C-alpha positions in Angstrom: -27.2 183.0 114.9 -25.9 181.4 118.1 -24.4 177.9 117.7 -26.9 176.3 119.8 -29.6 177.7 117.5 -27.9 176.5 114.4 -27.4 173.0 116.2 -31.1 173.0 117.3 -32.2 173.8 113.8 -30.0 171.1 112.1 -31.6 168.6 114.5 -34.9 169.5 114.0 -34.2 169.4 110.1 -33.2 165.7 110.3 -35.9 164.9 112.8 -38.5 166.2 110.0 -36.8 164.1 107.2 -36.5 160.9 109.1 -39.8 161.0 111.2 -41.9 163.7 109.2 -42.0 166.0 112.3 -39.6 167.5 114.8 -39.6 167.8 118.4 -41.3 171.2 118.6 -44.5 169.7 117.5 -44.7 167.7 120.9 -44.5 170.7 123.0 -48.2 172.0 122.4 -49.4 168.7 121.1 -52.8 169.8 121.6 -52.6 172.8 119.4 -50.5 170.7 116.9 -53.6 168.4 116.6 -55.9 171.2 116.4 -53.9 172.9 113.7 -53.9 169.7 111.8 -57.3 168.6 112.2 -59.3 171.9 111.3 -58.5 172.1 107.7 -58.8 168.4 107.1 -62.3 168.3 108.7 -63.3 171.4 106.6 -62.2 169.5 103.4 -63.8 166.2 104.8 -67.2 168.1 105.1 -66.9 169.5 101.3 -66.0 165.9 100.2 -68.2 163.6 102.1 -70.9 161.7 100.3 -72.4 159.8 103.2 -73.0 159.9 106.9 -73.5 157.7 109.7 -76.7 155.7 109.2 -78.4 156.9 112.4 -77.7 160.8 111.5 -79.5 162.6 108.9 -77.2 164.5 106.7 -78.1 167.9 107.8 -77.4 166.9 111.4 -74.1 165.3 110.3 -73.2 168.4 108.7 -73.9 170.4 112.0 -71.8 168.0 114.1 -68.9 168.5 111.7 -69.4 172.2 111.9 -69.1 171.9 115.8 -66.0 169.8 115.5 -64.4 172.3 113.0 -65.3 175.3 115.3 -63.8 173.4 118.3 -60.5 172.7 116.3 -60.3 176.3 114.9 -60.6 177.6 118.6 -58.0 175.5 120.1 -55.5 176.3 117.1 -56.0 180.0 117.3 -54.6 182.7 119.4 -57.9 183.1 120.8 -57.4 180.5 123.6 -55.0 182.8 125.3 -57.4 185.2 126.2 -60.5 182.8 126.3 -62.8 182.5 129.4 -64.3 179.2 131.0 -67.4 179.8 128.9 -65.3 180.1 125.7 -63.6 176.7 126.4 -67.2 175.3 127.5 -68.6 176.3 124.3 -66.2 174.0 122.3 -66.4 170.9 124.4 -69.3 169.7 122.4 -67.4 169.6 119.3 -64.4 167.7 121.0 -66.8 165.4 122.5 -68.5 164.8 119.0 -65.1 164.4 117.3 -64.4 161.5 120.0 -67.8 160.0 119.6 -67.9 159.8 115.8 -63.9 159.3 115.3 -64.7 155.9 113.6 -67.2 157.7 111.1 -64.7 160.2 109.7 -64.5 158.5 106.3 -66.2 158.7 102.9 
């Protein structure tokens, strides 16, 4: 290992200890968020016992599914070979996430 690589590994180690993350996570922040959100939304959908009052439970489940699909797509390697149609397919899930952000609690 080159000295520069070892130095960088040490710096990242201390960043994770003091901040909880290192600078590498900010390089592709969109993918970092997607990787973080997808499994948490899946678990949220399993645990939830309520939904926003204006949405029926089945519809809320559908919305959560679209959000999960969008974050899984953005955190996967599929984005590297994706077409504009692939991206457009997941826009609705991201929009639903933004619109319902303050309702993601149980």
